[in-house]
C-alpha positions in Angstrom: -35.8 -5.2 -27.9 -37.0 -8.5 -29.4 -35.8 -7.4 -32.7 -32.4 -6.6 -31.4 -32.3 -10.0 -29.5 -33.2 -11.8 -32.5 -30.5 -10.1 -34.5 -27.8 -10.9 -31.9 -28.7 -14.6 -31.8 -28.6 -14.9 -35.5 -25.4 -13.3 -35.6 -23.3 -14.6 -32.6 -19.9 -13.0 -34.1 -21.8 -9.8 -34.2 -22.7 -10.2 -30.5 -19.1 -11.4 -29.5 -17.4 -8.3 -30.9 -20.1 -5.9 -29.7 -19.4 -7.3 -26.3 -15.7 -6.8 -26.3 -16.1 -3.2 -27.8 -18.6 -2.4 -24.7 -16.6 -4.3 -22.3 -13.3 -2.3 -23.0 -15.2 0.9 -22.9 -16.6 0.1 -19.5 -13.3 -1.1 -18.3 -11.6 2.4 -19.1 -14.0 4.0 -16.4 -11.7 5.0 -13.6 -13.2 5.9 -10.2 -10.4 7.3 -7.9 -7.8 4.9 -9.3 -9.9 1.7 -9.5 -11.0 0.3 -13.0 -12.0 -3.2 -14.1 -9.8 -3.1 -17.3 -10.1 -6.2 -19.5 -12.3 -7.9 -16.5 -15.0 -5.7 -17.5 -15.6 -7.9 -20.9 -16.7 -10.7 -18.4 -19.3 -8.5 -17.0 -20.7 -7.4 -20.2 -20.5 -10.8 -21.5 -22.8 -12.1 -18.7 -25.2 -9.1 -19.5 -25.0 -10.2 -23.2 -25.6 -13.9 -22.5 -28.5 -13.1 -20.2 -30.2 -10.7 -22.9 -29.4 -13.1 -25.8 -28.7 -16.5 -24.6 -28.7 -18.1 -28.1 -25.9 -15.8 -29.4 -23.3 -17.7 -27.5 -20.0 -18.6 -29.7 -18.8 -22.0 -29.8 -16.9 -23.0 -26.7 -13.8 -23.8 -28.8 -13.2 -20.3 -29.5 -12.7 -19.6 -25.7 -10.5 -22.5 -25.4 -8.3 -21.1 -28.2 -8.1 -17.7 -26.8 -7.2 -19.0 -23.3 -4.3 -21.3 -25.0 -2.9 -18.2 -26.5 -3.0 -16.4 -23.1 -1.2 -19.0 -21.3 1.3 -19.7 -23.9 2.3 -15.9 -24.3 2.6 -15.5 -20.4 5.0 -18.7 -20.2 7.1 -17.4 -23.0 7.8 -14.1 -21.5 8.1 -15.1 -18.0 9.9 -18.5 -18.3 13.2 -17.1 -17.7 12.3 -15.1 -14.6 10.6 -18.0 -13.2 13.2 -20.5 -13.4 15.7 -17.8 -11.9 13.2 -17.4 -9.1 13.4 -21.1 -8.2 17.1 -21.2 -8.0 17.2 -18.1 -5.6 16.5 -18.0 -1.8 14.2 -15.2 -2.3 12.5 -16.7 -5.2 11.8 -19.9 -3.2 10.5 -17.8 -0.2 8.2 -15.7 -2.5 6.7 -18.9 -4.0 6.0 -20.5 -0.7 4.3 -17.3 0.3 2.1 -17.3 -2.8 1.5 -21.3 -2.1 0.3 -20.2 1.4 -2.1 -17.7 -0.1 -3.6 -20.0 -2.5 -4.2 -22.9 -0.1 -5.6 -20.6 2.4 -8.0 -19.3 -0.3 -8.8 -22.6 -1.6 -9.8 -24.1 1.8 -11.7 -20.9 2.8 -13.6 -21.1 -0.4 -14.7 -24.9 0.4 -15.4 -23.8 4.1 -17.8 -21.1 3.3 -19.4 -22.9 0.6 -20.3 -25.9 2.8 -21.6 -23.3 5.6 -23.8 -21.6 3.1 -24.8 -24.7 1.4 -23.4 -24.0 -2.0 -22.5 -26.4 -4.8 -18.9 -27.2 -5.3 -18.9 -25.6 -8.7 -19.8 -22.2 -7.3 -17.1 -22.6 -4.5 -14.3 -23.3 -7.2 -15.7 -20.4 -9.1 -15.4 -18.1 -6.2 -11.6 -19.4 -5.7 -10.9 -18.6 -9.3 -12.3 -15.1 -9.3 -10.7 -14.2 -5.7 -7.4 -14.9 -7.5 -8.6 -13.2 -10.8 -7.4 -16.4 -12.6 -8.8 -17.1 -15.9 -6.9 -20.4 -16.5 -8.2 -21.5 -13.2 -11.7 -20.9 -14.2 -11.1 -22.8 -17.3 -9.7 -25.7 -15.4 -12.7 -25.6 -13.2 -15.1 -25.7 -16.2 -13.1 -28.7 -17.7 -13.0 -30.7 -14.6 -16.6 -30.1 -13.5 -18.0 -30.5 -17.1 -20.1 -27.3 -16.7 -20.0 -23.5 -16.9 -21.4 -22.9 -13.4 -18.0 -22.0 -12.0 -18.2 -19.1 -14.0 -20.9 -17.7 -11.9 -18.8 -17.7 -9.0 -15.9 -16.3 -10.8 -17.9 -13.3 -11.8 -19.1 -12.4 -8.5 -15.8 -12.7 -6.7 -13.8 -11.0 -9.5 -14.3 -7.3 -8.7 -13.5 -8.2 -5.1 -10.3 -10.0 -6.5 -9.2 -6.7 -8.1 -10.3 -4.3 -5.5 -9.5 -6.2 -2.2 -5.6 -6.3 -2.7 -5.5 -2.8 -4.0 -7.4 -1.7 -1.0 -5.1 -3.7 1.5 -1.9 -2.3 -0.4 -3.3 1.4 0.0 -4.3 0.9 3.6 -1.0 -0.6 4.5 0.8 2.3 2.7 -1.3 4.7 4.8 -0.9 3.0 8.2 2.7 1.9 8.0 4.1 4.5 5.6 6.8 2.3 4.3 10.0 3.8 3.2 10.3 2.7 -0.5 13.8 3.1 -1.8 13.1 4.2 -5.2 16.8 4.5 -6.2 18.0 6.1 -9.4 16.1 5.9 -12.6 16.2 2.8 -14.4 17.9 2.5 -17.8 21.3 3.2 -19.1 23.7 5.9 -18.5 27.0 6.7 -20.4 30.0 8.7 -19.6 33.4 9.5 -21.1 36.1 9.2 -18.6 39.8 10.3 -18.9 42.4 7.8 -17.2 44.1 9.8 -14.7 44.6 7.3 -11.8 48.4 6.1 -11.8 47.4 2.9 -10.5 45.8 1.8 -13.8 48.5 3.0 -16.0 50.3 0.1 -17.9 47.3 -2.4 -17.1 45.0 -4.1 -19.6 41.5 -2.8 -20.1 40.5 -6.4 -19.0 42.1 -6.1 -15.9 40.7 -2.6 -15.1 37.3 -3.7 -15.8 37.4 -6.6 -13.6 38.1 -4.2 -10.7 34.8 -2.1 -11.3 31.3 -2.8 -10.4 29.9 -5.8 -12.1 26.9 -3.9 -13.8 29.6 -1.4 -15.5 30.8 -2.2 -19.1 33.3 -0.4 -21.1 32.1 -0.3 -24.9 34.9 1.7 -26.5 37.9 3.8 -25.8 39.9 6.7 -27.2 43.7 6.4 -27.6 46.2 8.4 -29.8 43.4 10.5 -31.2 41.5 7.6 -32.6 38.2 6.0 -31.2 38.2 2.1 -31.4 35.8 -0.7 -29.7 37.0 -1.8 -26.3 39.5 -4.9 -26.4 40.4 -6.5 -23.2 44.0 -6.9 -24.1 44.6 -2.9 -24.8 47.2 -1.6 -22.6 45.9 1.7 -20.9 48.0 4.8 -20.8 47.5 8.0 -19.1 44.9 10.3 -20.7 43.0 7.3 -22.7 39.1 8.0 -22.6 37.1 5.3 -21.7 33.3 5.1 -22.8 31.5 3.6 -19.9 28.0 2.3 -19.7 26.0 1.6 -16.5 22.5 1.3 -15.1 22.6 4.8 -13.5 24.6 8.1 -12.9 25.3 6.9 -9.3 27.5 4.0 -10.3 29.3 6.0 -13.0 30.1 8.5 -10.5 31.8 5.7 -8.4 33.6 4.6 -11.4 34.7 8.2 -12.5 36.3 8.7 -9.0 38.1 5.3 -9.5 39.5 6.0 -12.8 40.1 9.8 -13.4 38.0 12.5 -14.6 35.0 13.3 -16.8 35.8 14.0 -20.4 32.5 15.0 -22.0 32.7 15.2 -25.7 36.4 14.0 -26.2 34.8 10.5 -27.9 31.5 11.9 -29.3 32.7 14.7 -31.1 35.1 12.5 -33.4 33.0 10.4 -35.7 35.6 9.7 -38.2 36.5 6.3 -37.0 33.3 5.2 -35.0 29.8 6.5 -35.4 26.5 5.4 -33.7 23.9 3.4 -35.4 20.8 1.9 -34.1 19.3 -1.0 -35.9 16.0 -3.4 -35.3 16.8 -7.0 -34.8 14.4 -8.9 -37.4 16.8 -11.3 -39.1 15.8 -14.9 -38.2 19.2 -16.1 -38.2 20.3 -13.3 -35.4 17.5 -13.9 -33.4 18.1 -16.0 -30.6 22.0 -15.4 -30.6 23.9 -14.3 -27.6 25.7 -10.9 -28.1 29.0 -12.6 -27.7 28.4 -15.1 -30.2 27.6 -12.3 -33.0 30.1 -12.5 -36.2 29.6 -8.8 -36.9 30.5 -7.9 -40.4 32.6 -4.9 -41.8 36.1 -3.9 -42.6 36.8 -2.4 -39.2 36.0 -3.4 -35.7 32.2 -2.9 -34.3 31.2 -2.5 -30.6 27.7 -3.2 -29.3 27.0 -0.3 -27.1 23.2 -0.9 -26.1 20.2 -3.1 -26.4 16.7 -1.6 -26.1 13.9 -4.2 -25.6 10.4 -2.6 -25.3 11.0 0.3 -23.0 14.0 -0.6 -21.3 17.8 -0.2 -22.2 20.0 -3.2 -21.4 23.7 -3.7 -21.1 24.9 -5.7 -24.1 26.5 -8.5 -21.8 28.0 -11.3 -24.1 25.4 -13.7 -22.8 22.5 -11.6 -23.7 20.2 -13.4 -26.1 18.8 -11.2 -28.9 14.9 -11.3 -29.7 12.8 -10.1 -32.6 12.3 -6.5 -32.2 15.2 -5.5 -30.2 17.1 -2.2 -31.1 20.6 -2.7 -31.1 23.0 0.5 -30.6 26.3 -0.1 -32.4 29.5 2.0 -32.8 30.9 1.2 -36.0 32.5 3.0 -38.9 30.2 4.7 -41.5 31.3 2.5 -44.4 30.2 -0.7 -42.6 26.8 0.7 -41.9 25.1 -0.9 -45.1 26.5 -4.5 -44.2 25.4 -4.1 -40.4 21.9 -3.3 -41.5 21.6 -6.3 -43.9 23.1 -8.6 -40.9 20.4 -7.4 -38.5 18.0 -7.0 -40.9 16.8 -3.7 -39.5 12.9 -4.1 -40.2 10.6 -2.5 -37.9 8.3 -5.4 -38.9 10.5 -7.4 -36.3 8.7 -5.9 -33.7 5.7 -7.8 -34.5 7.0 -11.1 -36.2 7.6 -14.5 -34.6 8.0 -18.0 -35.8 4.7 -19.6 -36.5 6.4 -22.9 -36.4 7.7 -22.3 -33.0 4.4 -21.1 -31.7 2.6 -24.2 -33.4 5.1 -26.7 -32.1 4.8 -25.1 -28.7 1.1 -25.1 -28.4 1.1 -28.8 -29.8 3.3 -29.8 -26.9 1.6 -28.1 -24.3 -1.8 -29.6 -25.3 -0.1 -33.0 -25.4 1.2 -32.6 -21.8 -2.1 -31.3 -20.8 -3.9 -34.4 -22.4 -1.6 -36.8 -20.1 -3.5 -38.6 -17.5 -1.4 -38.8 -14.2 -2.5 -41.5 -11.7 -2.9 -40.0 -8.1 -3.9 -42.5 -5.3 -6.9 -41.8 -3.7 -7.9 -39.2 -6.5 -8.1 -41.0 -9.7 -6.4 -39.9 -12.8 -5.2 -36.0 -13.0 -4.8 -34.3 -16.2 -3.6 -30.6 -16.0 -5.6 -29.8 -19.1 -4.6 -26.3 -20.5 -2.2 -25.5 -17.8 0.1 -27.8 -19.9 0.2 -25.3 -22.3 1.7 -22.9 -19.7 4.0 -25.4 -18.2 5.7 -26.1 -21.9 5.8 -22.4 -22.5 7.7 -21.7 -19.3 10.3 -24.3 -20.3 10.7 -23.0 -23.9 10.6 -19.3 -22.6 13.6 -20.6 -20.5 15.5 -22.2 -23.3 14.8 -19.1 -25.6 16.2 -21.2 -28.6 16.8 -24.9 -29.6 19.1 -25.1 -32.7 17.7 -23.0 -35.5 14.3 -22.9 -33.7 13.5 -19.6 -31.7 10.9 -19.7 -29.1 10.8 -16.0 -28.1 7.9 -13.6 -29.2 8.7 -9.8 -29.3 7.1 -8.0 -26.5 4.9 -6.1 -28.5 3.4 -9.1 -30.3 3.3 -10.9 -27.0 1.0 -8.4 -25.5 -1.2 -8.6 -28.3 -1.4 -12.3 -28.4 -2.0 -12.5 -24.5 -4.7 -9.8 -24.6 -6.6 -10.9 -27.6 -6.7 -14.6 -26.2 -8.0 -13.4 -22.8 -10.5 -11.2 -24.4 -12.0 -14.1 -26.4 -12.1 -16.2 -23.5 -13.9 -13.9 -21.2 -16.4 -13.0 -23.8 -17.4 -16.5 -24.8 -17.5 -17.8 -21.0 -19.4 -14.9 -19.9 -21.9 -15.1 -22.6 -22.3 -18.8 -21.8 -22.8 -18.2 -18.2 -25.1 -15.1 -18.4 -28.5 -16.7 -17.6 -27.0 -18.8 -14.8 -25.1 -15.7 -13.3 -28.4 -13.7 -13.3 -30.5 -16.6 -11.6 -27.7 -16.9 -9.0 -27.6 -13.4 -8.1 -31.4 -13.1 -8.0 -31.7 -15.9 -5.7 -28.8 -15.5 -3.2 -28.7 -11.6 -3.1 -25.8 -10.3 -1.1 -24.8 -13.7 0.3 -22.6 -14.5 -2.7 -20.8 -11.2 -2.8 -19.9 -11.5 0.8 -18.6 -15.0 0.5 -16.4 -13.6 -2.6 -15.0 -11.1 -0.4 -14.1 -13.5 2.4 -12.4 -15.7 0.0 -10.2 -12.7 -1.2 -9.2 -12.0 2.2 -8.0 -15.4 2.8 -5.9 -15.2 -0.2 -4.2 -11.9 0.4 -3.9 -11.4 4.3 -1.7 -14.6 4.9 0.9 -13.4 1.9 1.0 -9.8 3.2 1.0 -10.5 7.0 3.9 -13.5 6.8 5.9 -11.4 4.2 5.8 -8.2 6.0 5.4 -8.8 9.7 7.3 -12.5 10.1 9.9 -12.3 7.2 10.1 -8.4 7.5 10.3 -8.1 3.7 10.3 -4.8 2.0 7.0 -3.4 1.1 7.6 -3.1 -2.4 8.6 -6.8 -2.7 5.6 -8.0 -0.8 3.4 -5.8 -3.0 4.9 -7.7 -5.8 4.2 -11.0 -4.4 0.5 -10.0 -3.7 0.2 -9.0 -7.3 1.6 -12.3 -8.5 -1.0 -14.1 -6.1 -4.0 -12.1 -7.2 -3.3 -11.1 -10.8 -1.9 -8.3 -13.3 -4.6 -5.9 -12.4 -3.1 -5.4 -8.9 0.4 -5.3 -10.4 -0.4 -1.9 -12.2 -1.4 -0.5 -8.8 1.6 -1.9 -7.0 4.0 -0.1 -9.4 2.2 3.1 -8.5 2.7 2.9 -4.7 6.2 1.4 -5.2 7.8 2.6 -8.1 10.7 0.3 -8.1 11.6 -3.0 -10.2 10.7 -5.3 -7.2 7.1 -5.7 -7.7 7.9 -6.5 -11.4 10.6 -9.0 -10.4 8.5 -10.7 -7.6 5.5 -10.8 -9.9 7.4 -12.5 -12.6 9.0 -15.1 -10.3 5.5 -16.3 -8.7 2.9 -15.7 -11.1 3.5 -19.0 -13.1 3.8 -21.0 -10.0 0.7 -19.5 -8.2 -1.4 -20.0 -11.5 -0.4 -23.7 -11.8 -1.0 -24.2 -8.0 -4.5 -22.6 -8.6 -5.2 -25.0 -11.5 -4.1 -28.0 -9.6 -6.4 -27.3 -6.6 -9.4 -27.1 -8.7 -8.5 -30.1 -10.7 -7.9 -32.2 -7.6 -10.1 -31.1 -5.1 -13.4 -32.5 -7.0 -11.8 -35.9 -7.3 -11.0 -36.2 -3.7 -14.6 -35.0 -2.6 -16.4 -37.5 -4.6 
């Protein structure tokens, strides 16, 4: 074993990547629906740091990893975050999350005072209870040591298992009715116009009377298919190609317009045929669908946009991103110029502007370095949370001039997970010896304190949201997930298979993370 320890200490990068590999293997172990996921990297890293304490990589590596993670999260959720701040439901969800964060923060200080624990362990328990790696980094930067990682690693398992257990018990006890609704995505139907009320009206007037989530992308008139035009005057027998989020909405539209005409449009491809392209040309990325100057000798209709695993209605204000797949209705003769216009390269699913990410990260680090004077608390700097704040703003802007800030979903996930993995591995290895000493010295006490802090975080959110505000179960599950972390979101989507958990998570996760970071940054100054 001494030879193995010596080898690892002589080759820190070997120890780092071995830790990552073993961590992900352990994270895949599933016990009755529970698994640690990427969090297992931290526990393996703690063991590696205890076994080979001189194998710890440079702290800069972990800092870079966390900066990547925060930037990717902000870019992805920026738009949803600001939309949430504007809506009543979004503000209520953020207030609920803030109540849980403050409750957990005060509880961590209380239990630490009662148990005689130092402040760094208390803040580590707080960060681990919320499974918030950025909060751990902020605590480490504020306190100037890695001791907070010990409390974090103790509370982390409870931060994952506790909210999942609560959601499970709530679903078993109250048996809430979750309205799953129709399958998400897009549905299309060809509808022949038979309602006399619409004869002689323009297409724009008819579409204005339909549900807002419905779009007519093309029509068939006079034995020819053509893209939809608002000024076209409709006549009996015209066939409309209608797109909607689900079949239920389409059925309502069919009853309003006329009768189903399956195949009338699709069987004739002499005028319009279907073409799906990858968006990979930088000049197109960041443009709204309504602003596209589509080339070709004949008119072209944008029928569909697929982003990741989701089909999206091509509204005029929908902004295209790298890796989007656009479905077009066009004449076959125009296919080559359309491919050239959009780029049509699968590489677009993994490409992004290194200029934009460099500038965005630099701006975030600059904001994090600014020192803000607070009366009674000295000067406050938000540290790496400045990267998250700037990324949220840029993610909402999407594009500035010719500079595109978006990152394709696939590339975003890779960047985010790689950054988080590097940070957990580096911090865990650095904290290994201290973690072993703390667990050996305090035994089960630390674990019990971690569980108490988790309860203080989750219970106020669930009780106030479900009992006081009578919010739907799936929405509360999303708020709990946003307060506690993405590992809980995966379980929330299982017990509540609607889009509400994802929407609530996106609205409050950034604000909850910033609130946690500010708490661990301000409290040490106030308690001096």
